[in-house]
Residue, then its C-alpha position, 0 to 999 in steps of 0.5 A: x448504549x453506544x459506549x457499551x457497544x463500543x467496549x464489546x466491539x473492542x473486545x472482539x477477536x480480530x477475525x470477527x471484527x474484520x468480518x463485521x467490518x467487511x459487511x459494513x456493519x461498523x460503518x456507524x462508528x467514527x474514525x477514532x473509536x473505530x481505530x481504537x477498536x480495530x487496534x484492540x482486536x488486532x494487538x490486544x491492547x489499548x491504543x495510546x492516542x496521546x503517546x503513539x510510539x511504534x511505527x504501527x501506532x503512529x500510522x493509526x494516528x496519521x490515519x485519523x489526523x493527517x488529511x493532506x488534500x494531496x493524499x487522494x491523488x497519491x493513492x488513486x492509481x489513475x490520478x497519480x499518473x499525471x502527478x508522477x509525470x509532472x513530478x519526475x517524468x512520464x518515462x517512469x510510468x508503466x504504459x497505459x493500454x486502456x481506460x479509465x472505465x467505470x465498469x467491467x462492461x465498458x472494457x473492449x477486450x479486442x482493443x487490448x494487447x495480448x497481455x495486460x494488467x487490469x487494476x482498480x484505481x481506488x483500492x488495494x488488491x483489485x488486480x487481474x493479470x492477463x498472461x494471454x487472451x486464450x487463457x484469460x478467465x473472463x468470468x473470474x476477472x469480472x467477479x474480482x473487478x466488480x467486487x472491488x468496484x463495489x467496495x469502498x476501501x476506506x471503511x476497513x482500515x479507515x485510511x482517509x485518502x481512499x474515502x472519496x476516490x471514484x472507483x474506476x478500472x485501468x489497463x496497464x502494459x504487462x511488464x516482464x524482464x527479458x531475462x525471464x526473471x520475475x519482477x522484484x518490487x522495491x519499496x522505499x520507506x521514506x521518513x520525512x523524505x529520507x530513506x531509512x529502509x527498503x523492503x524488497x519483495x521477491x517470489x511474488x508469484x508464489x503468493x503465500x510463499x512470497x518473501x519480504x526482506x528489509x535492507x538499509x540504504x547501504x544495502x545491508x540486511x536489517x534483522x527483522x521480518x514483517x508479515x513474510x519471511x526474508x528471502x534466503x537467497x542473496x539479493x543484489x542491489x539494483x543497478x539503478x539504485x541511486x536513481x531509485x533513491x533520488x526518485x523516492x526522495x522527490x516523491x516523498x518530500x515534505x511528507x511525514x511518511x510515504x512508501x514509494x514502490x519502484x521496479x527495475x525492468x530491463x535496466x529501466x526504473x518504473x513507478x509502482x505506487x505510493x502507499x501512506x499506511x503500509x498494511x494499514x498500520x497492522x503489520x506485526x514486526x519480529x522482533x517487536x523492537x523494530x516496530x519501535x525503531x521505525x516509530x522513532x524515525x517517524x517524527x510526528x512532532x516535526x509535522x504536528x507540533x504541540x499535538x502530543x502535550 
């Protein structure tokens, strides 16, 4: 009965699959069958457990098989702060101005500065920005944060590191460039501790019109897109690029893959976050051959010898 049900689930369209998953109706499925069904629903082909080749395929394999005990610390937005301070120095941390708190009601907003950023520590997307207390929509902020606190981020994409993280809230300083230019997010794709490409996120305030542009370490544009369009404007290499590259190498050493997110704000480098499975291994490449190219860079055999015989 369960086997036939799994086959039905595997054939579901992507939106319906995610609708069922978001309501915790698929939590009964073990990780590998769930990931197989997720893959089928999203890419409309069978997932190749014995021979993953593309970047997305290998990220699914890592989700199911790479349970490094360090990973929950790396993706916990509060716990990682101590790790970063020990690894590269606390000067790279965006200042903490409040928390951690276990609930929205614990937050004493009178003690927070005029501008701040609320973040849930256990997921992706649980963020509320306060540009000024007079404009702050407390009701909307509460709804978003409480919804995030009540969600276990692990269940949707079966990203193991998130499974047992304690849901908490922190407040970070609101960071802005003195020049008035919006912040640029530099995401270093690190394969075995080596940078092979850098994703530059611009126009983030535009939401659906955000741009994502890939560069190689020599700061030449790479000829592919993933989820969002390339920025049509010229993007200048950050002045502290070599420092950023060194930090990314230190933070990704001995890991098969990690995306290290950094900012350059007022001529200084700041840590953003560490992501182990970008887009949960479901981000489509255009053209698709770059999914295979990044897959070649992710050497699973080096870290898991004999697992693909």
